[in-house]
Structure formats: structure tokens, C-alpha cells
N, C-alpha and C positions, 0 to 999 in steps of 0.2 A: 317706590320708583316712579319718575314721570312716564305719563302715557298720552296717547291721543285718543282715550275712550270716552273721557268725561266732559261735559259742559263746565268751564270754569266757575268756581264759586265766587271768584273776585276778578277784577281785571287782571289779564294775563296776557303777557307777549312772548312771542316767538320770533325768530330772526330767519329770513331767507337768504339762501346761499347762491342765488343766480349770479350776482355780480362777481363773486370771488371766484367764479368758475374760469373766467379770463375769456379769449376771443374765441367764437364759434361761428359757422355760418350756416345758412339755410338757404338752398336754390340761389348761391352766390351773393346773399346779402349778409352783412353782421347781424347777429342776433345775440351777441354778448355786450359787456360793457366795457370793452377795450381791455388794454394790459393790465394785469395786476402783479402785485409782489405777494408771494405765498407767506412770505415770513409776517409781513403786514396783516395780511388775512387771519393767519393764526394768533396774531397778537390780538387782534379785534375779538377773535373767539375768546381768549383767555380774559378779556374784561367783560364779555358778555357773562363768562360764568362767575365772575367776582361779583356780578349784579344779581346773580341768582337765576338767569336764564337757563331753562330745563328743556327747551323745544328748539330745534333746527329743521330748516326744511330746504331739501336740495332736490336734485332730478338728476337722472341719467344723462338728460339732454345738456345741462348746465356746463360749458367746456368740454362737452363729450366725454364725461366721467371725469374730469379733473376738480370740479367741485365736490364731489363725493370723496376723492383721493385726499383733498385738503383737509376737508371736515373730518374724515375718518383719523388722520394724523392728528390733528389738533385734540380729538376725543377719546383718544386711544386709552388714556387712562381715566376716563369718565363713562363707564358702561351704564351708570345710572341716568345719563342724559338722552332724552329721546330723540330720534331721528325719523323724520318722514322722507322718502324719495319718491319719485315718480317714474313710471315705466310706461312704454308705448310709442317711443319715438326713436328710431333707429340711429346710432351714431358710429362714425369712424374717428377713433380716439387719435389717429396718426396724422390725419388731415383735417380734424376739428370740423367735420361737416355733419350736420344731420341727415340722414339717408331716407327718410320718410316714414310714415306711420308703421307700427309693428301691433298686430292684435291677435295674432295665432297664440294659442296658450302655450304650445311647448316652446316656442321662441320667447315668449315673455319670461318664461320658467328659468330659462337659460339667462336672460338678461338680469334677473334678480339674483342669481346665483354670482353674476358678475360684479352686482352692486355690493353683496355682501362681502364680495372679496376687496372691493376697492374701500369700504366703509369699516373693514377690519371687524366685522360683526358676524356673528351665527345668526341672529334674529334681528329683524329690521322692525321698528316700532310700528311703523305705518308706511304702507304702499299705495299710491295713489294712480288711478289711470290719467296719463296726460293728454289724451285725445279728446278736447273740449266738446267738439261736435259730433263725436262717433254715434252712430245711430244705436239705440237701446238694444234691439235685436241682434246688430253687429257686435255689440259689446258683452253680452251675456255669457259666449264661452270663456271670455277671460275673466270676469268677475266669478264665475263659478269655479274656475281655476285657483283664483285669489282665496276664495271660502275654503278650499282645500289646504291651501298653505297655511291658513289661519288656524285650521283644524289641527294640523300637524305642528304648528308652534313655530314654523318659519317665519312668518309675519305675525306682529301682534296685533293689528287691525289693518282695515284697508277701506278705499273709497275713491272718489272722483274728483279730479280737478276740471270743474265745469261750470259754465255760467247758465246753464238750462235747468229750470226747475224740475221738468220732467226726467232729465237724467238723474238728478239729485234722488228723486224719489223711486227710480226704476228698481233699486238693489237694495233699498234701505232695510228690507226684512231678512236679507242675507245674515247668517251669524257673522259678527266681526266687522261688518260695514258700518263705521262710526263716524266717519267725518267727510265733509264736502270743502274743495279748497274753491274758493271763488272770488273775483275781484269786486271790490267795494271802496268807496272813499268819499269823502265830503263832497266831490264834485260828479260822482257816480254812485249814487245810493243804492243801487241794485234791490229795488224794493221788492219784486217777485222773488228774488234768491233768497233774500233775508225771511220772507215770510215762509216760503219752504221749507228752509233749515230748522226755522224755529218750529213749524209744525210737525218735522219729522223728529225732532229733538235730536239733531246732530250736530257735532262740534263744528264750527265755520272757521276754518284757516283762510283767513282774509289777505289775499295777494293784492298788490298794487295798492296798498293803504295810504301811500304817498303819491299816488298816480305816477309812477315810475320818477319819482323825485321833483316832480312839479311842486308837491306840498313839502319838499324838504327845507324850503326858505334860502336855498344858495344861489338859484338862478332867477333871471329876470330876462325882460324882453330882448336884451342884447346879446345872451347867451348864445353861442352857436355850437352845435354839437357835430363832429365829423362823421363820416360816412363808414369809420371804421367800428361804431359801435351801434346800439339797437335805436338810440334816441335820433341819429342822424341818417340812418340808412333806408328809412322809409319802407319797412317790409309790408306794410298794406293791412296791418291788424291791429295797429293803435293809432288813435287820433290824438293823443296828448301833444305830438310834436308835428309840425310840418316844416319839411326843408331844414330839419335840423334845429328849429326855434320853436319854443313852447307856443302853442295856439293862442291866438289873442282872446279867445273866449275865455278859456281858463285863467288868464292872468288878471283879467277883469273879475271874474268870480274870487279869485284870491284876494285881490286887493279889498272887494267889498266885504269879504269876512275875516280877515287879517285880525283886526282889533278884537273881534270875538274869540277867535282860535288861539290867540297869544295873550288873553287876558289872565289874571292871576299868577303872572311870572312864567307862563309856559312859551317855549320857542313854537314856531309855526308847526314843526314835524310833532312835537308833542301835543299840539292842540288838535292835528288831524287824527291822531291815534285816540285821543281822549274824545273826539266825536264817535268813532267806532264802538267804543266801549259803552257809550250812551245810547248808541243806535240799537244793540241787540246784545243781550247776556251770553249768546252764543259764540260770541266773536273771538278770535285770538288773532290779533293781527299779526303778519310775518313780514315786518319791512326788511329791504336789502339793507346791505352794509358793506363797506370796504375797508374803514380805518376805526382804530380805538376811539378817535374822537365821534364819530358818528354813532357808536354803540353807546358812547356815553350820554349822548343826545336822546337817543332813543329810550334808553332805559330810563331816563329821569322822567318819562312820561309818568312811569308807575307811581311816582310819589304824588302826582297831582290828581290821579284818577280821571273818571269821566267827567265831561260837560255835564253842566245842570240842565235840567228841563227848561227853564228859562233861556238859557244860551242856545239850546237845540232849537226851540220855537222861533228865536229870532233869526236863526240862520236860515230857517225854511221860509220866513217873510221876505227875506233878501234874494236868495237864489231863485232864478225861474229856470228849472232844468228842463231839457226836452225829454219826450216818452223815453222811457228804460228800453235800451236794446241790448243784445249781448254783447260782452266784452271778450276778446280773444287774447287779451294780454296775458302771457306765460307767468 
């Protein structure tokens, strides 16, 4: 049975389900990816299963529960496929609004039961705390409760969606704490987090592996995103886009590295995933998707495998990245 407990023995891919949650807002700004068609989302998941994908990552926040419902329906006859979800952000499913952080153990316990119902599962394979920058001392009661749920078999494992090394390490000695979800990609290598996760021997679920679509190969300097989705709403905690357009710095870095990332017949997205597999053996990238065509492209990366060390070295000689800072992208 698939799980989120072990470091992959070979390049492994999961899929992230933020985009299939549909529209939702936080503090009046869109933080979803616009309108979606649930039938198309389920068709894309079916294609993923045909490719052997065995790990899906969602969250209560994505579509304020809608992503969990769609994923649960699509996987209803596939109990062997592993699901990770995230807790810690309050949702209003009727208004599709995030209502703020939740950290009280008794409330989180109730929201996990709600996730189990939406997903159609008695047991959730992995539960991640979604509050990226929650102070460790404040987080402790919630993680103690997750450890109890792990011991009771209600969850298969748990971890933290965070970009802070000290948070990743804080509960790594708790039984059942097996994974950290953090942002990383060729544009933002997350050196401190990669080192911390490797040192702790945790599974790294890599979110934003395509930099919120910047590394997907579909968009250029002329692309304009509307305010009805995350890339055009300027929520203040991502810098890949400015006023609905890809930031010039990142466009330049992509152009400088495109030939390396697309060598050997890879698409740009496949090259970006290959970079992550070469970056750390602990990585399971979880790129987002909306359509069967996107899933086919993403899964095609597995046939190519990681970049070579020479290709990795060449990219490092080209890119002059700023000092690492925490990324808050969900």
C-alpha cells in the first residue's frame, strides 16, 4: 500500500490538488485558480492512476473542502492510493471563504473528521499542519493530538507544511511525524530546508515545484492573469507574479536555463521536476494539475528521470539567486 512514511527509492511523483478545488477567497482576495470543471478534474485523476501515480496532496482549504470532495469521489474505488490533506485553516464551505487559522486541538480533531467524510475514508494517510509560520510552542498541542490520532490509527502519518527548518525539526521525534511539505524549485532552491529535511531523514513533499506554473512552459511575458485567481489577485505572499504577470526576474532565469531543462527531449515542466529529483533524494514533487493533458506531461517526467550532475552544475553557474528566504506559497 502506498504511504507517506518512506524516502522514495527512485524518482517519485505525487500530484497536488489546489487547482481542482475551484474558486475560494481569503480576506477578500482570490486564492484559488479560477473556475474548474469537476468532470475534467476527475478525468485527469484517472489519467494519473493509469500512469501509476499513487500519491495525491490536498487540503481542507483548497476550495474550502471542494478539492477533498472531488478527490474522494475520484478515488472512491482506489483505497490503496495515498492521500495527504492539510489542517489548520478554517473554512466556510458555503461562501468559499477561509476564516482564519485554527490550532485548538479539539477543533482540529473535528475538522479531521470532516475531511474523512469529504474524502470518503476512515483513515487519512497523511495529515499536515497548514500554518506555515506558526510558532513551535503554539503548535505543540496540535502535534501532540496528531500523535494520538496516529497511535489510534485514524491517520497513517503526519507532518508540517512549512518553509522553516526549525519547525521541520521541532516534532521530528514524535512517533508518526514522517514528512514535511515545503516550497522548492529551480528558481528557489530552498537550500536550508533541503539540508534540514535530509538531516532529519524526512520525506519532502515539494510544493510549488513549477513555481505556480511559471515553469510549466505555457506562459510568457504577455500572459495576463485576472484578479479572480491567485496569480492575479496579489495576495502578498508570493512573488512569482506582479499585477497578474510573471515577474521579469523569473522570465529571465527561465530563458537562461531553458536549453538545459529541455535537453534530452524533456518539456520545460519535465525538466523542472528532473531538477528537483537531482537536487535531493528525499523529494516527492507534487505539481498541481487541472487537465488530462497536463497530467500526461507531468507523468512523462518519470521516464526521463533526474538531471545529470553536469546539467545541475551548469545551471548553478548560470543562475545568480538572491539569499534564501522563507516562501509562504500554499
